[in-house]
ZADO-1210 file (C-alpha; in nm, 4 decimals, padded with zeros to 6 digits):
<atoms>
<atom x="-00.1779" y="03.2067" z="02.4749" code="MET" pos="1"/>
<atom x="-00.2261" y="03.3306" z="02.1196" code="ASP" pos="2"/>
<atom x="-00.4361" y="03.0468" z="01.9764" code="PHE" pos="3"/>
<atom x="-00.4581" y="03.2053" z="01.6307" code="LEU" pos="4"/>
<atom x="-00.0808" y="03.2172" z="01.5932" code="LEU" pos="5"/>
<atom x="-00.0483" y="02.8677" z="01.7402" code="ILE" pos="6"/>
<atom x="-00.2977" y="02.7385" z="01.4835" code="GLY" pos="7"/>
<atom x="-00.1286" y="02.9142" z="01.1917" code="ILE" pos="8"/>
<atom x="00.2109" y="02.7693" z="01.2787" code="PHE" pos="9"/>
<atom x="00.0528" y="02.4260" z="01.3294" code="ALA" pos="10"/>
<atom x="-00.0752" y="02.4336" z="00.9709" code="VAL" pos="11"/>
<atom x="00.2674" y="02.5498" z="00.8509" code="VAL" pos="12"/>
<atom x="00.4322" y="02.2602" z="01.0387" code="ALA" pos="13"/>
<atom x="00.2069" y="02.0088" z="00.8604" code="TYR" pos="14"/>
<atom x="00.2658" y="02.1717" z="00.5206" code="LEU" pos="15"/>
<atom x="00.6438" y="02.1627" z="00.5713" code="ILE" pos="16"/>
<atom x="00.6298" y="01.7945" z="00.6617" code="GLY" pos="17"/>
<atom x="00.4005" y="01.7245" z="00.3658" code="ALA" pos="18"/>
<atom x="00.6594" y="01.8296" z="00.1061" code="VAL" pos="19"/>
<atom x="00.6964" y="01.5010" z="-00.0937" code="PRO" pos="20"/>
<atom x="01.0723" y="01.5175" z="-00.1439" code="THR" pos="21"/>
<atom x="01.1194" y="01.1707" z="-00.2925" code="ALA" pos="22"/>
<atom x="00.8261" y="01.2126" z="-00.5297" code="LEU" pos="23"/>
<atom x="00.9412" y="01.5516" z="-00.6574" code="TRP" pos="24"/>
<atom x="01.3053" y="01.4433" z="-00.6964" code="VAL" pos="25"/>
<atom x="01.1984" y="01.1313" z="-00.8852" code="GLY" pos="26"/>
<atom x="00.9732" y="01.3219" z="-01.1222" code="LYS" pos="27"/>
<atom x="01.1992" y="01.6246" z="-01.1731" code="ALA" pos="28"/>
<atom x="01.5281" y="01.4445" z="-01.2384" code="TYR" pos="29"/>
<atom x="01.4329" y="01.0906" z="-01.3406" code="PHE" pos="30"/>
<atom x="01.0830" y="01.1264" z="-01.4823" code="GLY" pos="31"/>
<atom x="00.9374" y="00.8564" z="-01.2598" code="ILE" pos="32"/>
<atom x="00.6881" y="00.8286" z="-00.9753" code="ASP" pos="33"/>
<atom x="00.8931" y="00.6709" z="-00.6958" code="ILE" pos="34"/>
<atom x="00.5715" y="00.5188" z="-00.5578" code="ARG" pos="35"/>
<atom x="00.5458" y="00.2947" z="-00.8643" code="GLU" pos="36"/>
<atom x="00.8871" y="00.1372" z="-00.8089" code="HIS" pos="37"/>
<atom x="01.0657" y="-00.0627" z="-00.5431" code="GLY" pos="38"/>
<atom x="00.8655" y="-00.0881" z="-00.2229" code="SER" pos="39"/>
<atom x="00.6167" y="00.1714" z="-00.3449" code="GLY" pos="40"/>
<atom x="00.7121" y="00.3949" z="-00.0543" code="ASN" pos="41"/>
<atom x="00.7746" y="00.7674" z="-00.1058" code="SER" pos="42"/>
<atom x="01.0672" y="00.8010" z="00.1296" code="GLY" pos="43"/>
<atom x="01.4459" y="00.8087" z="00.1509" code="ALA" pos="44"/>
<atom x="01.4926" y="00.4318" z="00.1779" code="THR" pos="45"/>
<atom x="01.3049" y="00.3581" z="-00.1426" code="ASN" pos="46"/>
<atom x="01.4860" y="00.6469" z="-00.3125" code="THR" pos="47"/>
<atom x="01.8198" y="00.4889" z="-00.2222" code="PHE" pos="48"/>
<atom x="01.6921" y="00.1569" z="-00.3542" code="ARG" pos="49"/>
<atom x="01.5466" y="00.2852" z="-00.6809" code="VAL" pos="50"/>
<atom x="01.7417" y="00.6004" z="-00.7721" code="LEU" pos="51"/>
<atom x="02.0760" y="00.5504" z="-00.6018" code="GLY" pos="52"/>
<atom x="02.2995" y="00.6985" z="-00.3345" code="LYS" pos="53"/>
<atom x="02.3075" y="01.0672" z="-00.4360" code="LYS" pos="54"/>
<atom x="01.9301" y="01.1176" z="-00.4811" code="PRO" pos="55"/>
<atom x="01.8674" y="00.9078" z="-00.1701" code="GLY" pos="56"/>
<atom x="02.1058" y="01.1227" z="00.0337" code="SER" pos="57"/>
<atom x="01.9382" y="01.4428" z="-00.0869" code="VAL" pos="58"/>
<atom x="01.5910" y="01.3117" z="-00.0018" code="VAL" pos="59"/>
<atom x="01.7031" y="01.1902" z="00.3398" code="MET" pos="60"/>
<atom x="01.8675" y="01.5207" z="00.4324" code="LEU" pos="61"/>
<atom x="01.5695" y="01.7267" z="00.3149" code="VAL" pos="62"/>
<atom x="01.3260" y="01.5008" z="00.5028" code="ASP" pos="63"/>
<atom x="01.5341" y="01.5369" z="00.8193" code="ILE" pos="64"/>
<atom x="01.5404" y="01.9144" z="00.7694" code="PHE" pos="65"/>
<atom x="01.1603" y="01.9157" z="00.7324" code="LYS" pos="66"/>
<atom x="01.1169" y="01.7638" z="01.0774" code="GLY" pos="67"/>
<atom x="01.3759" y="01.9932" z="01.2341" code="TRP" pos="68"/>
<atom x="01.2264" y="02.3055" z="01.0757" code="THR" pos="69"/>
<atom x="00.8665" y="02.2274" z="01.1680" code="ALA" pos="70"/>
<atom x="00.9626" y="02.1498" z="01.5283" code="THR" pos="71"/>
<atom x="01.1774" y="02.4635" z="01.5529" code="SER" pos="72"/>
<atom x="00.8779" y="02.6815" z="01.4638" code="LEU" pos="73"/>
<atom x="00.7933" y="02.6691" z="01.8341" code="VAL" pos="74"/>
<atom x="01.0779" y="02.9138" z="01.8919" code="GLY" pos="75"/>
<atom x="00.8751" y="03.1805" z="01.7125" code="PHE" pos="76"/>
<atom x="00.5815" y="03.1154" z="01.9460" code="LEU" pos="77"/>
<atom x="00.8065" y="03.1982" z="02.2398" code="VAL" pos="78"/>
<atom x="00.9510" y="03.5046" z="02.0659" code="ILE" pos="79"/>
<atom x="00.6013" y="03.6373" z="01.9917" code="PHE" pos="80"/>
<atom x="00.4859" y="03.5536" z="02.3477" code="ASN" pos="81"/>
<atom x="00.2227" y="03.3150" z="02.2091" code="ALA" pos="82"/>
<atom x="00.3166" y="03.0478" z="02.4648" code="ILE" pos="83"/>
<atom x="00.5113" y="03.0467" z="02.7942" code="PRO" pos="84"/>
<atom x="00.8682" y="02.9161" z="02.7751" code="ALA" pos="85"/>
<atom x="00.7912" y="02.6196" z="03.0033" code="GLU" pos="86"/>
<atom x="00.5462" y="02.4833" z="02.7433" code="ASN" pos="87"/>
<atom x="00.8051" y="02.4560" z="02.4670" code="VAL" pos="88"/>
<atom x="00.8448" y="02.0768" z="02.4729" code="VAL" pos="89"/>
<atom x="00.4713" y="01.9920" z="02.4415" code="PRO" pos="90"/>
<atom x="00.4416" y="02.2251" z="02.1433" code="PHE" pos="91"/>
<atom x="00.7606" y="02.0876" z="01.9893" code="GLN" pos="92"/>
<atom x="00.6105" y="01.7398" z="02.0151" code="LEU" pos="93"/>
<atom x="00.2857" y="01.8592" z="01.8621" code="ALA" pos="94"/>
<atom x="00.4473" y="02.0429" z="01.5708" code="TYR" pos="95"/>
<atom x="00.6953" y="01.7624" z="01.5095" code="GLY" pos="96"/>
<atom x="00.4121" y="01.5119" z="01.5046" code="PHE" pos="97"/>
<atom x="00.2258" y="01.7283" z="01.2530" code="LEU" pos="98"/>
<atom x="00.5349" y="01.7288" z="01.0305" code="ALA" pos="99"/>
<atom x="00.5622" y="01.3496" z="01.0480" code="VAL" pos="100"/>
<atom x="00.1891" y="01.3244" z="00.9801" code="LEU" pos="101"/>
<atom x="00.2389" y="01.5499" z="00.6786" code="GLY" pos="102"/>
<atom x="00.5180" y="01.3272" z="00.5488" code="HIS" pos="103"/>
<atom x="00.3066" y="01.0140" z="00.5852" code="VAL" pos="104"/>
<atom x="-00.0095" y="01.1782" z="00.4480" code="PHE" pos="105"/>
<atom x="00.1095" y="01.4629" z="00.2202" code="PRO" pos="106"/>
<atom x="-00.1619" y="01.6912" z="00.0888" code="VAL" pos="107"/>
<atom x="00.0532" y="01.7642" z="-00.2183" code="TYR" pos="108"/>
<atom x="00.0694" y="01.3994" z="-00.3231" code="ALA" pos="109"/>
<atom x="-00.2762" y="01.2500" z="-00.2699" code="GLY" pos="110"/>
<atom x="-00.2006" y="01.1735" z="00.0983" code="PHE" pos="111"/>
<atom x="00.0311" y="00.8873" z="-00.0040" code="LYS" pos="112"/>
<atom x="00.3752" y="00.9447" z="00.1441" code="GLY" pos="113"/>
<atom x="00.6555" y="00.7707" z="00.3283" code="GLY" pos="114"/>
<atom x="00.6993" y="00.6197" z="00.6730" code="LYS" pos="115"/>
<atom x="00.8332" y="00.9389" z="00.8303" code="GLY" pos="116"/>
<atom x="01.1472" y="00.8023" z="00.9970" code="VAL" pos="117"/>
<atom x="01.3817" y="01.0704" z="00.8567" code="ALA" pos="118"/>
<atom x="01.1335" y="01.3466" z="00.9424" code="THR" pos="119"/>
<atom x="01.1020" y="01.1984" z="01.2898" code="LEU" pos="120"/>
<atom x="01.4804" y="01.2119" z="01.3244" code="LEU" pos="121"/>
<atom x="01.4735" y="01.5815" z="01.2382" code="GLY" pos="122"/>
<atom x="01.2062" y="01.6325" z="01.5000" code="MET" pos="123"/>
<atom x="01.4031" y="01.4686" z="01.7806" code="VAL" pos="124"/>
<atom x="01.7204" y="01.6491" z="01.6700" code="LEU" pos="125"/>
<atom x="01.5382" y="01.9755" z="01.7413" code="ALA" pos="126"/>
<atom x="01.4067" y="01.8566" z="02.0788" code="ILE" pos="127"/>
<atom x="01.6938" y="01.6496" z="02.2236" code="GLN" pos="128"/>
<atom x="01.9988" y="01.6771" z="01.9979" code="THR" pos="129"/>
<atom x="02.2384" y="01.4579" z="02.1975" code="GLU" pos="130"/>
<atom x="02.0023" y="01.1588" z="02.2255" code="ALA" pos="131"/>
<atom x="01.9041" y="01.1952" z="01.8607" code="ALA" pos="132"/>
<atom x="02.2696" y="01.1869" z="01.7509" code="LEU" pos="133"/>
<atom x="02.3243" y="00.8680" z="01.9504" code="VAL" pos="134"/>
<atom x="02.0186" y="00.7164" z="01.7807" code="CYS" pos="135"/>
<atom x="02.1573" y="00.8203" z="01.4437" code="LEU" pos="136"/>
<atom x="02.4828" y="00.6479" z="01.5340" code="GLY" pos="137"/>
<atom x="02.2909" y="00.3321" z="01.6281" code="ILE" pos="138"/>
<atom x="02.1082" y="00.3432" z="01.2950" code="PHE" pos="139"/>
<atom x="02.4334" y="00.3789" z="01.0980" code="ILE" pos="140"/>
<atom x="02.6114" y="00.0998" z="01.2879" code="VAL" pos="141"/>
<atom x="02.3180" y="-00.1417" z="01.2481" code="VAL" pos="142"/>
<atom x="02.2898" y="-00.0506" z="00.8798" code="LEU" pos="143"/>
<atom x="02.6610" y="-00.1029" z="00.8130" code="LEU" pos="144"/>
<atom x="02.6609" y="-00.4380" z="00.9932" code="ILE" pos="145"/>
<atom x="02.3287" y="-00.5836" z="00.8778" code="SER" pos="146"/>
<atom x="02.2536" y="-00.3793" z="00.5601" code="LYS" pos="147"/>
<atom x="01.8914" y="-00.3624" z="00.6782" code="TYR" pos="148"/>
<atom x="01.7531" y="-00.0067" z="00.6816" code="VAL" pos="149"/>
<atom x="01.4330" y="-00.1247" z="00.8477" code="SER" pos="150"/>
<atom x="01.6173" y="-00.2915" z="01.1367" code="LEU" pos="151"/>
<atom x="01.8328" y="00.0157" z="01.1942" code="GLY" pos="152"/>
<atom x="01.5264" y="00.2415" z="01.1916" code="SER" pos="153"/>
<atom x="01.3372" y="00.0305" z="01.4461" code="MET" pos="154"/>
<atom x="01.6304" y="-00.0067" z="01.6857" code="LEU" pos="155"/>
<atom x="01.7110" y="00.3650" z="01.6664" code="ALA" pos="156"/>
<atom x="01.3475" y="00.4563" z="01.7353" code="ALA" pos="157"/>
<atom x="01.3376" y="00.2234" z="02.0353" code="LEU" pos="158"/>
<atom x="01.6673" y="00.3582" z="02.1677" code="ALA" pos="159"/>
<atom x="01.5437" y="00.7190" z="02.1886" code="PHE" pos="160"/>
<atom x="01.3005" y="00.6866" z="02.4838" code="PRO" pos="161"/>
<atom x="01.5392" y="00.4478" z="02.6588" code="LEU" pos="162"/>
<atom x="01.8178" y="00.7062" z="02.6356" code="LEU" pos="163"/>
<atom x="01.5871" y="00.9684" z="02.7884" code="LEU" pos="164"/>
<atom x="01.5617" y="00.7518" z="03.0990" code="LEU" pos="165"/>
<atom x="01.9324" y="00.8136" z="03.1596" code="LEU" pos="166"/>
<atom x="02.0280" y="01.1286" z="03.3554" code="PRO" pos="167"/>
<atom x="02.2721" y="01.2456" z="03.0835" code="TRP" pos="168"/>
<atom x="01.9923" y="01.2806" z="02.8279" code="PHE" pos="169"/>
<atom x="01.7007" y="01.3730" z="03.0514" code="ARG" pos="170"/>
<atom x="01.5381" y="01.7016" z="02.9410" code="PRO" pos="171"/>
<atom x="01.4824" y="01.9891" z="03.1841" code="GLU" pos="172"/>
<atom x="01.1085" y="02.0249" z="03.1168" code="HIS" pos="173"/>
<atom x="00.8219" y="01.7834" z="03.0417" code="SER" pos="174"/>
<atom x="01.0486" y="01.4839" z="03.1035" code="THR" pos="175"/>
<atom x="00.7857" y="01.2130" z="03.1304" code="TRP" pos="176"/>
<atom x="00.5780" y="01.3578" z="02.8491" code="LEU" pos="177"/>
<atom x="00.8776" y="01.3345" z="02.6156" code="LEU" pos="178"/>
<atom x="00.9688" y="00.9847" z="02.7349" code="ILE" pos="179"/>
<atom x="00.6104" y="00.8664" z="02.6926" code="GLY" pos="180"/>
<atom x="00.5931" y="01.0197" z="02.3475" code="PHE" pos="181"/>
<atom x="00.9201" y="00.8461" z="02.2602" code="GLY" pos="182"/>
<atom x="00.7792" y="00.5060" z="02.3499" code="PHE" pos="183"/>
<atom x="00.4587" y="00.5743" z="02.1548" code="VAL" pos="184"/>
<atom x="00.6645" y="00.6727" z="01.8501" code="VAL" pos="185"/>
<atom x="00.8813" y="00.3622" z="01.8856" code="ALA" pos="186"/>
<atom x="00.5686" y="00.1452" z="01.8836" code="VAL" pos="187"/>
<atom x="00.4354" y="00.3311" z="01.5791" code="LEU" pos="188"/>
<atom x="00.7650" y="00.2909" z="01.3911" code="VAL" pos="189"/>
<atom x="00.7652" y="-00.0808" z="01.4656" code="ILE" pos="190"/>
<atom x="00.3995" y="-00.1028" z="01.3601" code="PHE" pos="191"/>
<atom x="00.4654" y="00.0703" z="01.0276" code="THR" pos="192"/>
<atom x="00.7524" y="-00.1724" z="00.9688" code="HIS" pos="193"/>
<atom x="00.5465" y="-00.4833" z="01.0439" code="ARG" pos="194"/>
<atom x="00.5853" y="-00.6116" z="00.6860" code="LYS" pos="195"/>
<atom x="00.9591" y="-00.5577" z="00.7129" code="ASN" pos="196"/>
<atom x="00.9633" y="-00.7545" z="01.0382" code="ILE" pos="197"/>
<atom x="00.7867" y="-01.0420" z="00.8629" code="SER" pos="198"/>
<atom x="01.0413" y="-01.0341" z="00.5809" code="ARG" pos="199"/>
<atom x="01.3290" y="-01.0171" z="00.8317" code="LEU" pos="200"/>
<atom x="01.1985" y="-01.3296" z="01.0046" code="ILE" pos="201"/>
<atom x="01.1548" y="-01.5053" z="00.6710" code="GLN" pos="202"/>
<atom x="01.4959" y="-01.3912" z="00.5504" code="GLY" pos="203"/>
<atom x="01.3520" y="-01.2135" z="00.2460" code="THR" pos="204"/>
<atom x="01.4083" y="-00.8513" z="00.3496" code="GLU" pos="205"/>
<atom x="01.6099" y="-00.6553" z="00.0916" code="SER" pos="206"/>
<atom x="01.9564" y="-00.5493" z="00.1981" code="ARG" pos="207"/>
<atom x="02.0643" y="-00.1953" z="00.1208" code="ALA" pos="208"/>
<atom x="02.3843" y="-00.1529" z="-00.0773" code="ASN" pos="209"/>
<atom x="02.4700" y="00.1791" z="00.0862" code="ILE" pos="210"/>
<atom x="02.8222" y="00.2972" z="00.1564" code="ARG" pos="211"/>
<atom x="02.9059" y="00.6087" z="00.3556" code="PHE" pos="212"/>
<atom x="03.2502" y="00.6606" z="00.2099" code="TRP" pos="213"/>
</atoms>
């Protein structure tokens, strides 16, 4: 293995994930710090809430692309013979995690970022596209029915490792590593949404007025 190249791309993966899309869009086009409005979160959901549908859509798509791009860097490791092909999934998980970590703790924005759900979606799209698309569908359906972004995010995150248990979505390599990682991520997503869960129980969670048509 080429540990120097692996390390360089690992740093690049974090830096890609750390791009504070919501913060930069808010400041560049609206002259505001998105972290000082709404939920105080620098992510797509708060951008939808504070700035509207178009800026929120842009932020969400860019954040998804960040996760996909960082995870896809592993392809270059294979091309440059830095890692064997059978180790692709573990490195995809590692680089994707670094991108999510960058989104949550962005070096460009004082380490105060978002919750990383959109970046996580981009990550799983790169690793297991079919299961990720089903999870995206679950998120959209839950959102359209309940209007709760938080509920859709948590259910979609929980669905991913459960889908990997099915033979139609089971990956060829590192199956149990990916499934285990999926469950860990689901727990982390639920943990980061613990305040939302409390508000859902109390009936005070904000509903999103988002339409897809």
